[in-house]
TILUMTI-265130 format. One record per residue (C-alpha): residue number from 1; z, x, y. Coordinates in nm, 4 decimals, decimal comma. Layout:
// TILUMTI-265130
<node i="NUM" Z="Z" X="X" Y="Y"/>
...
// end
This chain:
// TILUMTI-265130
<node i="1" Z="-4,4143" X="3,6404" Y="-7,2409"/>
<node i="2" Z="-4,0989" X="3,6527" Y="-7,4481"/>
<node i="3" Z="-4,1910" X="3,6277" Y="-7,8215"/>
<node i="4" Z="-3,8716" X="3,4203" Y="-7,8783"/>
<node i="5" Z="-4,0252" X="3,1266" Y="-7,6934"/>
<node i="6" Z="-4,3144" X="2,8914" Y="-7,7512"/>
<node i="7" Z="-4,5011" X="2,7512" Y="-7,4506"/>
<node i="8" Z="-4,7105" X="2,4304" Y="-7,4542"/>
<node i="9" Z="-4,9733" X="2,4107" Y="-7,1889"/>
<node i="10" Z="-5,0986" X="2,0587" Y="-7,1111"/>
<node i="11" Z="-5,2919" X="1,9170" Y="-6,8160"/>
<node i="12" Z="-5,0817" X="1,7139" Y="-6,5698"/>
<node i="13" Z="-5,3574" X="1,4482" Y="-6,5403"/>
<node i="14" Z="-5,5322" X="1,3708" Y="-6,8638"/>
<node i="15" Z="-5,9089" X="1,3060" Y="-6,8375"/>
<node i="16" Z="-6,0192" X="0,9470" Y="-6,8712"/>
<node i="17" Z="-6,3756" X="0,8360" Y="-6,9481"/>
<node i="18" Z="-6,4150" X="0,6000" Y="-6,6565"/>
<node i="19" Z="-6,2423" X="0,8135" Y="-6,3923"/>
<node i="20" Z="-6,4029" X="1,0722" Y="-6,1944"/>
<node i="21" Z="-6,1448" X="1,3331" Y="-6,2680"/>
<node i="22" Z="-6,2371" X="1,6282" Y="-6,4665"/>
<node i="23" Z="-6,0080" X="1,7906" Y="-6,7106"/>
<node i="24" Z="-5,8897" X="1,7989" Y="-7,0721"/>
<node i="25" Z="-5,6021" X="1,6411" Y="-7,2668"/>
<node i="26" Z="-5,5920" X="1,9125" Y="-7,5302"/>
<node i="27" Z="-5,2444" X="2,0828" Y="-7,5688"/>
<node i="28" Z="-5,2271" X="2,4544" Y="-7,6267"/>
<node i="29" Z="-4,9221" X="2,6235" Y="-7,8029"/>
<node i="30" Z="-4,8701" X="2,9859" Y="-7,7415"/>
<node i="31" Z="-4,5896" X="3,1942" Y="-7,8861"/>
<node i="32" Z="-4,5392" X="3,5704" Y="-7,8833"/>
<node i="33" Z="-4,8430" X="3,6186" Y="-7,6454"/>
<node i="34" Z="-4,9798" X="3,5078" Y="-7,3046"/>
<node i="35" Z="-5,1976" X="3,2404" Y="-7,1539"/>
<node i="36" Z="-5,3416" X="3,1201" Y="-6,8269"/>
<node i="37" Z="-5,1682" X="2,8319" Y="-6,6492"/>
<node i="38" Z="-5,3189" X="2,6553" Y="-6,3375"/>
<node i="39" Z="-5,0752" X="2,5833" Y="-6,0663"/>
<node i="40" Z="-5,0140" X="2,2058" Y="-6,0047"/>
<node i="41" Z="-5,2736" X="2,1378" Y="-6,2793"/>
<node i="42" Z="-5,1277" X="2,2754" Y="-6,6020"/>
<node i="43" Z="-4,7909" X="2,1475" Y="-6,7314"/>
<node i="44" Z="-4,5965" X="2,4283" Y="-6,8847"/>
<node i="45" Z="-4,2979" X="2,3753" Y="-7,1089"/>
<node i="46" Z="-4,0894" X="2,6164" Y="-7,3191"/>
<node i="47" Z="-3,8991" X="2,5969" Y="-7,6444"/>
<node i="48" Z="-3,6716" X="2,8676" Y="-7,7841"/>
<node i="49" Z="-3,7613" X="3,0122" Y="-8,1302"/>
<node i="50" Z="-3,4336" X="3,2005" Y="-8,1708"/>
<node i="51" Z="-3,2136" X="3,1547" Y="-8,4656"/>
<node i="52" Z="-2,9484" X="2,8916" Y="-8,4094"/>
<node i="53" Z="-2,6100" X="2,8986" Y="-8,5757"/>
<node i="54" Z="-2,4707" X="2,5547" Y="-8,6452"/>
<node i="55" Z="-2,1073" X="2,4885" Y="-8,7577"/>
<node i="56" Z="-2,0762" X="2,1770" Y="-8,9710"/>
<node i="57" Z="-1,7379" X="2,0147" Y="-9,0108"/>
<node i="58" Z="-1,6750" X="1,7236" Y="-9,2394"/>
<node i="59" Z="-1,3186" X="1,5947" Y="-9,2207"/>
<node i="60" Z="-1,1408" X="1,3585" Y="-9,4594"/>
<node i="61" Z="-1,4467" X="1,3030" Y="-9,6801"/>
<node i="62" Z="-1,3663" X="1,1511" Y="-10,0180"/>
<node i="63" Z="-1,5184" X="1,3123" Y="-10,3240"/>
<node i="64" Z="-1,6325" X="1,1298" Y="-10,6378"/>
<node i="65" Z="-1,2656" X="1,1183" Y="-10,7533"/>
<node i="66" Z="-1,1363" X="0,9886" Y="-10,4213"/>
<node i="67" Z="-0,9702" X="1,3067" Y="-10,3073"/>
<node i="68" Z="-1,0204" X="1,3616" Y="-9,9254"/>
<node i="69" Z="-1,1465" X="1,7038" Y="-9,8418"/>
<node i="70" Z="-1,2096" X="1,9039" Y="-9,5263"/>
<node i="71" Z="-1,5272" X="2,1124" Y="-9,5597"/>
<node i="72" Z="-1,6665" X="2,3592" Y="-9,3041"/>
<node i="73" Z="-2,0104" X="2,4994" Y="-9,3422"/>
<node i="74" Z="-2,2277" X="2,7451" Y="-9,1416"/>
<node i="75" Z="-2,6081" X="2,7029" Y="-9,1192"/>
<node i="76" Z="-2,8703" X="2,9339" Y="-8,9731"/>
<node i="77" Z="-3,1807" X="2,7420" Y="-8,8590"/>
<node i="78" Z="-3,4845" X="2,8076" Y="-8,6454"/>
<node i="79" Z="-3,8009" X="2,6243" Y="-8,5406"/>
<node i="80" Z="-4,0968" X="2,6997" Y="-8,7755"/>
<node i="81" Z="-4,4040" X="2,8635" Y="-8,6215"/>
<node i="82" Z="-4,6763" X="2,7013" Y="-8,8365"/>
<node i="83" Z="-4,9203" X="2,5182" Y="-8,6134"/>
<node i="84" Z="-4,8664" X="2,1594" Y="-8,7504"/>
<node i="85" Z="-4,4934" X="2,1992" Y="-8,7827"/>
<node i="86" Z="-4,4686" X="2,3707" Y="-8,4445"/>
<node i="87" Z="-4,6470" X="2,0802" Y="-8,2788"/>
<node i="88" Z="-4,4076" X="1,8406" Y="-8,4426"/>
<node i="89" Z="-4,1045" X="2,0391" Y="-8,3213"/>
<node i="90" Z="-4,2491" X="2,0578" Y="-7,9719"/>
<node i="91" Z="-4,3117" X="1,6868" Y="-7,9669"/>
<node i="92" Z="-3,9439" X="1,6227" Y="-8,0667"/>
<node i="93" Z="-3,7574" X="1,8872" Y="-7,8816"/>
<node i="94" Z="-3,9583" X="1,9901" Y="-7,5625"/>
<node i="95" Z="-3,7559" X="1,9102" Y="-7,2643"/>
<node i="96" Z="-3,4266" X="1,9594" Y="-7,4410"/>
<node i="97" Z="-3,1971" X="2,2563" Y="-7,4257"/>
<node i="98" Z="-3,0759" X="2,4576" Y="-7,7263"/>
<node i="99" Z="-2,7440" X="2,2615" Y="-7,7459"/>
<node i="100" Z="-2,9306" X="1,9303" Y="-7,7752"/>
<node i="101" Z="-3,1416" X="2,0707" Y="-8,0581"/>
<node i="102" Z="-2,8260" X="2,1951" Y="-8,2328"/>
<node i="103" Z="-2,6672" X="1,8516" Y="-8,2078"/>
<node i="104" Z="-2,9707" X="1,6797" Y="-8,3660"/>
<node i="105" Z="-2,9743" X="1,9334" Y="-8,6554"/>
<node i="106" Z="-2,5903" X="1,9210" Y="-8,6860"/>
<node i="107" Z="-2,5932" X="1,5416" Y="-8,7239"/>
<node i="108" Z="-2,8591" X="1,5613" Y="-8,9921"/>
<node i="109" Z="-2,6714" X="1,8366" Y="-9,1853"/>
<node i="110" Z="-2,3372" X="1,6776" Y="-9,1604"/>
<node i="111" Z="-2,4911" X="1,3465" Y="-9,2890"/>
<node i="112" Z="-2,6334" X="1,5184" Y="-9,5964"/>
<node i="113" Z="-2,3095" X="1,7179" Y="-9,6460"/>
<node i="114" Z="-2,1016" X="1,3954" Y="-9,6499"/>
<node i="115" Z="-2,3448" X="1,2250" Y="-9,8967"/>
<node i="116" Z="-2,3316" X="1,5252" Y="-10,1268"/>
<node i="117" Z="-1,9502" X="1,5529" Y="-10,1044"/>
<node i="118" Z="-1,9277" X="1,1886" Y="-10,2269"/>
<node i="119" Z="-2,1154" X="1,2762" Y="-10,5471"/>
<node i="120" Z="-1,9136" X="1,5869" Y="-10,6548"/>
<node i="121" Z="-1,5722" X="1,6525" Y="-10,7846"/>
<node i="122" Z="-1,3246" X="1,8805" Y="-10,6115"/>
<node i="123" Z="-1,3534" X="2,1315" Y="-10,8892"/>
<node i="124" Z="-1,7312" X="2,1421" Y="-10,8532"/>
<node i="125" Z="-1,7049" X="2,1826" Y="-10,4792"/>
<node i="126" Z="-1,4247" X="2,4386" Y="-10,4766"/>
<node i="127" Z="-1,5134" X="2,6537" Y="-10,7799"/>
<node i="128" Z="-1,8902" X="2,6778" Y="-10,7235"/>
<node i="129" Z="-1,9492" X="2,6981" Y="-10,3498"/>
<node i="130" Z="-2,2819" X="2,8656" Y="-10,3781"/>
<node i="131" Z="-2,4200" X="2,5847" Y="-10,5974"/>
<node i="132" Z="-2,2829" X="2,3302" Y="-10,3526"/>
<node i="133" Z="-2,4407" X="2,5108" Y="-10,0491"/>
<node i="134" Z="-2,7714" X="2,5371" Y="-10,2438"/>
<node i="135" Z="-2,7678" X="2,1668" Y="-10,3094"/>
<node i="136" Z="-2,7024" X="2,0939" Y="-9,9437"/>
<node i="137" Z="-3,0005" X="2,3100" Y="-9,8411"/>
<node i="138" Z="-3,2277" X="2,1422" Y="-10,0992"/>
<node i="139" Z="-3,1311" X="1,7958" Y="-9,9932"/>
<node i="140" Z="-3,1375" X="1,8647" Y="-9,6106"/>
<node i="141" Z="-3,4413" X="2,0869" Y="-9,6047"/>
<node i="142" Z="-3,7079" X="1,8057" Y="-9,6247"/>
<node i="143" Z="-3,5480" X="1,6007" Y="-9,3441"/>
<node i="144" Z="-3,5035" X="1,8875" Y="-9,1044"/>
<node i="145" Z="-3,8435" X="2,0204" Y="-9,2164"/>
<node i="146" Z="-4,0063" X="1,7013" Y="-9,0869"/>
<node i="147" Z="-3,8555" X="1,7910" Y="-8,7537"/>
<node i="148" Z="-4,0174" X="2,1368" Y="-8,7673"/>
<node i="149" Z="-3,6909" X="2,3068" Y="-8,8426"/>
<node i="150" Z="-3,6323" X="2,5601" Y="-9,1165"/>
<node i="151" Z="-3,2907" X="2,6208" Y="-9,2804"/>
<node i="152" Z="-3,2581" X="2,9898" Y="-9,3199"/>
<node i="153" Z="-2,9190" X="2,9838" Y="-9,4852"/>
<node i="154" Z="-2,6302" X="2,7499" Y="-9,5431"/>
<node i="155" Z="-2,2886" X="2,8640" Y="-9,6708"/>
<node i="156" Z="-1,9621" X="2,6965" Y="-9,7251"/>
<node i="157" Z="-1,7040" X="2,8491" Y="-9,5005"/>
<node i="158" Z="-1,3838" X="2,6706" Y="-9,5960"/>
<node i="159" Z="-1,2728" X="2,3878" Y="-9,8244"/>
<node i="160" Z="-0,9190" X="2,2519" Y="-9,8103"/>
<node i="161" Z="-0,7254" X="1,9231" Y="-9,8319"/>
<node i="162" Z="-0,3994" X="1,7823" Y="-9,6943"/>
<node i="163" Z="-0,2740" X="1,6136" Y="-10,0165"/>
<node i="164" Z="-0,2050" X="1,9480" Y="-10,1977"/>
<node i="165" Z="-0,4676" X="1,8588" Y="-10,4563"/>
<node i="166" Z="-0,6179" X="2,2114" Y="-10,4489"/>
<node i="167" Z="-0,2803" X="2,3825" Y="-10,4498"/>
<node i="168" Z="-0,1713" X="2,1637" Y="-10,7427"/>
<node i="169" Z="-0,5078" X="2,2350" Y="-10,9118"/>
<node i="170" Z="-0,4443" X="2,6063" Y="-10,8473"/>
<node i="171" Z="-0,0834" X="2,5740" Y="-10,9893"/>
<node i="172" Z="-0,2188" X="2,3944" Y="-11,2923"/>
<node i="173" Z="-0,4792" X="2,6568" Y="-11,3385"/>
<node i="174" Z="-0,2337" X="2,9230" Y="-11,2745"/>
<node i="175" Z="0,0154" X="2,7761" Y="-11,5274"/>
<node i="176" Z="-0,2665" X="2,7451" Y="-11,7715"/>
<node i="177" Z="-0,3764" X="3,0969" Y="-11,7006"/>
<node i="178" Z="-0,0178" X="3,2214" Y="-11,7360"/>
<node i="179" Z="0,0228" X="3,0291" Y="-12,0544"/>
<node i="180" Z="-0,3003" X="3,1706" Y="-12,1877"/>
<node i="181" Z="-0,1940" X="3,5052" Y="-12,0628"/>
<node i="182" Z="0,1470" X="3,4784" Y="-12,2373"/>
<node i="183" Z="-0,0205" X="3,3679" Y="-12,5534"/>
<node i="184" Z="-0,2723" X="3,6474" Y="-12,5215"/>
<node i="185" Z="0,0012" X="3,8905" Y="-12,4596"/>
<node i="186" Z="0,1911" X="3,7709" Y="-12,7635"/>
<node i="187" Z="-0,1133" X="3,7786" Y="-12,9799"/>
<node i="188" Z="-0,2101" X="4,1165" Y="-12,8254"/>
<node i="189" Z="0,1358" X="4,2504" Y="-12,9022"/>
<node i="190" Z="0,1237" X="4,1075" Y="-13,2516"/>
<node i="191" Z="-0,2274" X="4,2558" Y="-13,3060"/>
<node i="192" Z="-0,1077" X="4,5696" Y="-13,1418"/>
<node i="193" Z="0,1876" X="4,5904" Y="-13,3751"/>
<node i="194" Z="-0,0277" X="4,5248" Y="-13,6860"/>
<node i="195" Z="-0,2822" X="4,7694" Y="-13,5514"/>
<node i="196" Z="-0,0130" X="5,0197" Y="-13,4667"/>
<node i="197" Z="0,1217" X="4,9965" Y="-13,8215"/>
<node i="198" Z="-0,2255" X="5,0326" Y="-13,9600"/>
<node i="199" Z="-0,2889" X="5,3258" Y="-13,7288"/>
<node i="200" Z="0,0420" X="5,4854" Y="-13,8277"/>
<node i="201" Z="-0,0553" X="5,4449" Y="-14,2037"/>
<node i="202" Z="-0,3961" X="5,5812" Y="-14,1313"/>
<node i="203" Z="-0,2373" X="5,8613" Y="-13,9240"/>
<node i="204" Z="0,0045" X="5,9407" Y="-14,2062"/>
<node i="205" Z="-0,2793" X="5,9378" Y="-14,4597"/>
<node i="206" Z="-0,4890" X="6,1501" Y="-14,2296"/>
<node i="207" Z="-0,1867" X="6,3825" Y="-14,1593"/>
<node i="208" Z="-0,1270" X="6,4108" Y="-14,5355"/>
<node i="209" Z="-0,5019" X="6,4887" Y="-14,5977"/>
<node i="210" Z="-0,4911" X="6,7310" Y="-14,3031"/>
<node i="211" Z="-0,1727" X="6,9000" Y="-14,4325"/>
<node i="212" Z="-0,3250" X="6,9273" Y="-14,7745"/>
<node i="213" Z="-0,6407" X="7,0718" Y="-14,6368"/>
<node i="214" Z="-0,4323" X="7,3042" Y="-14,4112"/>
<node i="215" Z="-0,2310" X="7,4178" Y="-14,7070"/>
<node i="216" Z="-0,5462" X="7,4684" Y="-14,9197"/>
<node i="217" Z="-0,7067" X="7,6531" Y="-14,6299"/>
<node i="218" Z="-0,3992" X="7,8567" Y="-14,5751"/>
<node i="219" Z="-0,3737" X="7,9458" Y="-14,9536"/>
<node i="220" Z="-0,7495" X="8,0293" Y="-14,9584"/>
<node i="221" Z="-0,7002" X="8,2278" Y="-14,6423"/>
<node i="222" Z="-0,4089" X="8,4192" Y="-14,7849"/>
<node i="223" Z="-0,6010" X="8,4861" Y="-15,1029"/>
<node i="224" Z="-0,9049" X="8,5966" Y="-14,9045"/>
<node i="225" Z="-0,6815" X="8,7970" Y="-14,6803"/>
<node i="226" Z="-0,5301" X="8,9690" Y="-14,9826"/>
<node i="227" Z="-0,8671" X="9,0389" Y="-15,1146"/>
<node i="228" Z="-0,9863" X="9,1714" Y="-14,7870"/>
<node i="229" Z="-0,6628" X="9,3787" Y="-14,7553"/>
<node i="230" Z="-0,7164" X="9,5173" Y="-15,1075"/>
<node i="231" Z="-1,0768" X="9,6030" Y="-15,0295"/>
<node i="232" Z="-0,9727" X="9,7523" Y="-14,6992"/>
<node i="233" Z="-0,7032" X="9,9579" Y="-14,8543"/>
<node i="234" Z="-0,9484" X="10,0836" Y="-15,1294"/>
<node i="235" Z="-1,2031" X="10,1658" Y="-14,8490"/>
<node i="236" Z="-0,9290" X="10,3277" Y="-14,6542"/>
<node i="237" Z="-0,8072" X="10,5289" Y="-14,9506"/>
<node i="238" Z="-1,1643" X="10,6306" Y="-15,0299"/>
<node i="239" Z="-1,2280" X="10,7162" Y="-14,6687"/>
<node i="240" Z="-0,8914" X="10,9144" Y="-14,6550"/>
<node i="241" Z="-0,9818" X="11,1008" Y="-14,9749"/>
<node i="242" Z="-1,3317" X="11,1702" Y="-14,8509"/>
<node i="243" Z="-1,1747" X="11,2856" Y="-14,5246"/>
<node i="244" Z="-0,9307" X="11,5164" Y="-14,7058"/>
<node i="245" Z="-1,2129" X="11,6534" Y="-14,9209"/>
<node i="246" Z="-1,4267" X="11,7025" Y="-14,6209"/>
<node i="247" Z="-1,1317" X="11,8551" Y="-14,4372"/>
<node i="248" Z="-1,0710" X="12,0874" Y="-14,7384"/>
<node i="249" Z="-1,4431" X="12,1798" Y="-14,7400"/>
<node i="250" Z="-1,4292" X="12,2303" Y="-14,3708"/>
<node i="251" Z="-1,1160" X="12,4379" Y="-14,4147"/>
<node i="252" Z="-1,2901" X="12,6497" Y="-14,6761"/>
<node i="253" Z="-1,5874" X="12,6818" Y="-14,4565"/>
<node i="254" Z="-1,3645" X="12,7695" Y="-14,1667"/>
<node i="255" Z="-1,1845" X="13,0198" Y="-14,3829"/>
<node i="256" Z="-1,5123" X="13,1781" Y="-14,4911"/>
<node i="257" Z="-1,6264" X="13,1771" Y="-14,1353"/>
<node i="258" Z="-1,2994" X="13,3347" Y="-14,0290"/>
<node i="259" Z="-1,3151" X="13,5991" Y="-14,3108"/>
<node i="260" Z="-1,6703" X="13,6800" Y="-14,1981"/>
<node i="261" Z="-1,5449" X="13,6985" Y="-13,8378"/>
<node i="262" Z="-1,2614" X="13,9244" Y="-13,9492"/>
<node i="263" Z="-1,4938" X="14,1416" Y="-14,1438"/>
<node i="264" Z="-1,7198" X="14,1530" Y="-13,8409"/>
<node i="265" Z="-1,4202" X="14,2410" Y="-13,6236"/>
<node i="266" Z="-1,3084" X="14,5067" Y="-13,8823"/>
<node i="267" Z="-1,6527" X="14,6631" Y="-13,8764"/>
<node i="268" Z="-1,6603" X="14,6473" Y="-13,5021"/>
<node i="269" Z="-1,3100" X="14,8001" Y="-13,4958"/>
<node i="270" Z="-1,4063" X="15,0690" Y="-13,7277"/>
<node i="271" Z="-1,7114" X="15,1411" Y="-13,5268"/>
<node i="272" Z="-1,4941" X="15,1402" Y="-13,2186"/>
<node i="273" Z="-1,2360" X="15,3666" Y="-13,3877"/>
<node i="274" Z="-1,5127" X="15,6090" Y="-13,4949"/>
<node i="275" Z="-1,6305" X="15,6078" Y="-13,1331"/>
<node i="276" Z="-1,2839" X="15,6578" Y="-13,0005"/>
<node i="277" Z="-1,2165" X="15,9394" Y="-13,2542"/>
<node i="278" Z="-1,5402" X="16,1130" Y="-13,1584"/>
<node i="279" Z="-1,4487" X="16,0584" Y="-12,7942"/>
<node i="280" Z="-1,0975" X="16,2022" Y="-12,8634"/>
<node i="281" Z="-1,2502" X="16,5029" Y="-13,0353"/>
<node i="282" Z="-1,4789" X="16,5513" Y="-12,7458"/>
<node i="283" Z="-1,1994" X="16,5153" Y="-12,4968"/>
<node i="284" Z="-0,9810" X="16,7447" Y="-12,7040"/>
<node i="285" Z="-1,2427" X="17,0103" Y="-12,7202"/>
<node i="286" Z="-1,2932" X="16,9577" Y="-12,3464"/>
<node i="287" Z="-0,9152" X="16,9875" Y="-12,2857"/>
<node i="288" Z="-0,8954" X="17,3007" Y="-12,5031"/>
<node i="289" Z="-1,1810" X="17,4513" Y="-12,3196"/>
<node i="290" Z="-1,0655" X="17,3471" Y="-11,9666"/>
<node i="291" Z="-0,6800" X="17,3126" Y="-12,0020"/>
<node i="292" Z="-0,5353" X="17,4430" Y="-12,3285"/>
<node i="293" Z="-0,6837" X="17,7937" Y="-12,3232"/>
<node i="294" Z="-0,5829" X="17,8565" Y="-11,9585"/>
<node i="295" Z="-0,2531" X="17,7040" Y="-12,0218"/>
<node i="296" Z="-0,1850" X="17,9094" Y="-12,3364"/>
<node i="297" Z="-0,2736" X="18,2236" Y="-12,1355"/>
<node i="298" Z="-0,0449" X="18,1152" Y="-11,8551"/>
<node i="299" Z="0,2222" X="18,0224" Y="-12,1075"/>
<node i="300" Z="0,1888" X="18,3627" Y="-12,2771"/>
<node i="301" Z="0,2208" X="18,5343" Y="-11,9477"/>
<node i="302" Z="0,5204" X="18,3249" Y="-11,8458"/>
<node i="303" Z="0,6665" X="18,3736" Y="-12,1889"/>
<node i="304" Z="0,6305" X="18,7492" Y="-12,1558"/>
<node i="305" Z="0,7845" X="18,7373" Y="-11,8135"/>
<node i="306" Z="1,0674" X="18,5080" Y="-11,9376"/>
<node i="307" Z="1,1256" X="18,7418" Y="-12,2366"/>
<node i="308" Z="1,1435" X="19,0376" Y="-12,0024"/>
<node i="309" Z="1,3762" X="18,8507" Y="-11,7690"/>
<node i="310" Z="1,5799" X="18,7438" Y="-12,0700"/>
<node i="311" Z="1,6076" X="19,1039" Y="-12,1873"/>
<node i="312" Z="1,7026" X="19,1957" Y="-11,8427"/>
<node i="313" Z="1,9645" X="18,9281" Y="-11,8222"/>
<node i="314" Z="2,0969" X="19,0104" Y="-12,1685"/>
<node i="315" Z="2,1230" X="19,3742" Y="-12,0838"/>
<node i="316" Z="2,2877" X="19,2971" Y="-11,7492"/>
<node i="317" Z="2,5249" X="19,0631" Y="-11,9263"/>
<node i="318" Z="2,6050" X="19,3132" Y="-12,1952"/>
<node i="319" Z="2,6677" X="19,5775" Y="-11,9203"/>
<node i="320" Z="2,8904" X="19,3375" Y="-11,7380"/>
<node i="321" Z="3,0635" X="19,2398" Y="-12,0524"/>
<node i="322" Z="3,1246" X="19,6006" Y="-12,1379"/>
<node i="323" Z="3,2452" X="19,6640" Y="-11,7918"/>
<node i="324" Z="3,4884" X="19,3710" Y="-11,8154"/>
<node i="325" Z="3,5996" X="19,4834" Y="-12,1587"/>
<node i="326" Z="3,6690" X="19,8295" Y="-12,0361"/>
<node i="327" Z="3,8584" X="19,6919" Y="-11,7376"/>
<node i="328" Z="4,0436" X="19,4592" Y="-11,9671"/>
<node i="329" Z="4,1323" X="19,7335" Y="-12,2022"/>
<node i="330" Z="4,2561" X="19,9467" Y="-11,9131"/>
<node i="331" Z="4,4572" X="19,6609" Y="-11,7728"/>
<node i="332" Z="4,5941" X="19,5847" Y="-12,1123"/>
<node i="333" Z="4,6902" X="19,9436" Y="-12,1462"/>
<node i="334" Z="4,8558" X="19,9443" Y="-11,8113"/>
<node i="335" Z="5,0362" X="19,6225" Y="-11,8807"/>
<node i="336" Z="5,1387" X="19,7490" Y="-12,2215"/>
<node i="337" Z="5,2614" X="20,0722" Y="-12,0707"/>
<node i="338" Z="5,4383" X="19,8844" Y="-11,7950"/>
<node i="339" Z="5,5901" X="19,6373" Y="-12,0492"/>
<node i="340" Z="5,7034" X="19,9236" Y="-12,2652"/>
<node i="341" Z="5,8558" X="20,1028" Y="-11,9658"/>
<node i="342" Z="6,0262" X="19,7776" Y="-11,8518"/>
<node i="343" Z="6,1484" X="19,7055" Y="-12,1953"/>
<node i="344" Z="6,2805" X="20,0535" Y="-12,2178"/>
<node i="345" Z="6,4455" X="20,0194" Y="-11,8829"/>
<node i="346" Z="6,6048" X="19,6830" Y="-11,9811"/>
<node i="347" Z="6,7112" X="19,8326" Y="-12,3027"/>
<node i="348" Z="6,8670" X="20,1156" Y="-12,1232"/>
<node i="349" Z="7,0200" X="19,8772" Y="-11,8757"/>
<node i="350" Z="7,1532" X="19,6602" Y="-12,1529"/>
<node i="351" Z="7,3099" X="19,9508" Y="-12,3150"/>
<node i="352" Z="7,4524" X="20,0615" Y="-11,9834"/>
<node i="353" Z="7,5966" X="19,7106" Y="-11,9323"/>
<node i="354" Z="7,7465" X="19,7196" Y="-12,2718"/>
<node i="355" Z="7,9277" X="20,0329" Y="-12,1665"/>
<node i="356" Z="8,0424" X="19,8888" Y="-11,8242"/>
<node i="357" Z="8,1949" X="19,5738" Y="-11,9772"/>
<node i="358" Z="8,2618" X="19,2384" Y="-11,8276"/>
<node i="359" Z="8,3421" X="19,3634" Y="-11,4804"/>
<node i="360" Z="8,0151" X="19,5304" Y="-11,4523"/>
<node i="361" Z="7,8319" X="19,2131" Y="-11,5870"/>
<node i="362" Z="8,0017" X="19,0041" Y="-11,3262"/>
<node i="363" Z="7,8973" X="19,2416" Y="-11,0544"/>
<node i="364" Z="7,5407" X="19,2330" Y="-11,1850"/>
<node i="365" Z="7,5469" X="18,8510" Y="-11,1826"/>
<node i="366" Z="7,6824" X="18,8340" Y="-10,8405"/>
<node i="367" Z="7,4094" X="19,0811" Y="-10,7283"/>
<node i="368" Z="7,1404" X="18,8592" Y="-10,8805"/>
<node i="369" Z="7,2621" X="18,5234" Y="-10,7566"/>
<node i="370" Z="7,0986" X="18,5540" Y="-10,4088"/>
<node i="371" Z="6,7648" X="18,5950" Y="-10,5726"/>
// end
């Protein structure tokens, strides 16, 4: 069985005391479950338990001030499932379809809505719709409850009029709001100007104090910096002096170490020289024994040979020279004798020419010309 329905089971022929028919007039309501039904004996009727949406419209309803309004509300209702209330709802709505049930509830809600609209002003209805809807629910709930109906919710969907009351009210409210806004803006600007001036004054005071503190801090910083610089310079000078002293000490130590190294090198060199001298003496003696003595003997032999050869050459040269001298003297004697004879001949010839005269000289010249 669908749990969204309630079923009433009732006998088709109720039992009477004087009749011979057997049966029972007890009605049974079943919802969300199952039950036995006898064919042709049990009367079965169904009623929907689903939530029903009802649209309530009230048109041209005058409020307490006489302003006609058009109000639309939406209600969500359903049949209650308590045993007594369910029986009441079944008695009233069994045999009717859902639309018929909605029409009954609609008429009830619209009646209460009209009566409530007549007791309220437009402002109360328009500005506080939730309170208006709550009032409608509270007023209509007992009446529909007696029909076994529960109002789950009721809300106002729309409120309007055709005499421009709401728009005028909105314009008035808008104008008032704008006026209040302009006043608020002016007051805010005034307060803002005053506050701005105060803030500027406070800012200047704070700035002056800050500048003063900055100057004091800067002066203190410079003084502290100068003190630190002086201390740093002193420490630097001390460190430099200590470094120079240490460097001098290190230099002296290095000089001492170098001197000792030089002395060690000198000693090593002396030892090395002594060793080398002894080695030289040994090698010299070895050379004398192995080279010099044989060389001296060979040199003496060669010297003797050379001196003999020299004497020989000298003697040969002297003999040759003597020979040449003798030959030269002989040639000189011959040349001298020849020259003397030629000179004598020329002398004689000259004397002869002197005797012949010029004719004879001419004849001699002519004889000598071909040569």
